[in-house]
C-alpha positions in Angstrom: 115.3 131.9 127.1 116.3 129.4 124.5 114.4 126.8 123.1 114.1 123.8 125.7 115.8 120.3 124.8 112.9 118.1 124.2 113.7 115.9 127.0 113.4 119.2 129.4 110.4 119.7 127.9 108.6 116.4 128.8 109.5 116.9 132.2 107.9 120.4 132.3 104.9 119.2 130.6 105.0 116.1 133.1 105.1 118.9 136.2 102.3 120.9 134.6 100.1 118.2 133.9 101.2 116.7 137.9 99.6 120.4 138.8 96.9 120.7 136.8 95.5 117.1 137.8 95.4 117.5 141.4 94.8 121.5 141.5 98.2 121.4 143.8 100.2 124.7 144.6 102.8 123.1 142.5 103.6 120.1 140.0 107.0 119.0 139.4 108.8 116.1 137.4 112.4 114.9 137.8 114.5 112.7 135.0 116.6 110.2 136.6 120.2 109.2 135.0 118.8 106.2 133.3 116.5 108.4 131.5 113.3 107.3 133.7 110.8 110.6 134.5 109.1 110.6 138.2 106.1 113.4 138.3 104.4 114.9 141.5 102.2 117.3 143.0 102.5 119.0 146.5 101.5 117.1 149.3 99.8 118.8 152.1 98.1 116.1 154.7 98.2 117.0 158.3 100.9 114.2 159.1 102.6 114.9 155.6 104.1 117.8 153.6 106.3 118.1 150.6 106.8 120.0 148.6 106.1 118.8 144.6 109.9 118.4 143.9 110.3 117.0 147.1 107.7 114.4 146.4 109.2 113.6 143.2 112.8 113.5 144.2 111.2 110.7 146.7 109.5 108.9 144.0 112.5 108.8 141.9 114.7 107.7 145.1 112.4 104.9 146.5 112.2 103.2 142.5 116.1 103.3 142.6 117.4 106.1 141.0 120.9 107.2 141.5 121.1 110.3 140.4 119.2 113.1 138.6 119.7 114.6 135.0 117.1 117.2 135.7 114.2 118.4 137.3 111.3 120.8 136.9 109.0 122.8 139.3 105.6 124.2 137.7 104.6 127.5 140.3 103.0 130.4 140.7 105.7 131.4 143.3 108.9 133.8 142.0 111.4 131.7 143.6 111.6 127.7 144.9 111.8 126.6 148.0 115.7 126.0 149.2 114.4 122.5 150.6 113.5 121.4 147.4 116.4 122.2 145.6 118.1 120.5 148.2 116.5 117.6 147.6 117.5 117.4 144.1 121.1 118.6 145.2 121.2 115.5 147.9 120.9 113.2 144.6 123.1 115.0 142.1 124.8 118.5 142.9 125.3 119.7 139.0 121.6 119.1 138.3 119.7 121.8 136.5 116.3 123.0 138.1 113.9 124.7 135.7 111.4 127.0 137.4 108.0 127.3 134.7 105.4 129.5 135.2 101.7 127.7 135.3 101.6 128.5 131.2 104.8 125.7 131.3 107.1 128.9 129.9 110.5 128.7 131.7 111.2 131.7 133.2 114.6 130.2 135.5 117.0 127.4 135.7 119.1 127.2 138.7 122.3 125.2 138.2 
């Protein structure tokens, strides 16, 4: 895979940090159309369950983001949850979603 744009590398790093900090299954980060970033980890409470990407999108939307430039998820999973990708697509249909392994290496980009 080609070298990452520095801004995309930043959201991969933020996603990786969120996952590591909480010990969650996944970490995610999104960059909105104003260049602001939002990071989150998997939420697994008895009354609330969100994937990391859903939580990052929710943080962006609750802060007033109207669109996303890109998203990144750090996960051990071989694929991204469809509901996670749908949350990004609800905001911006063509935003790339980068899937990275736990070392931060991007292994897939959904467009």
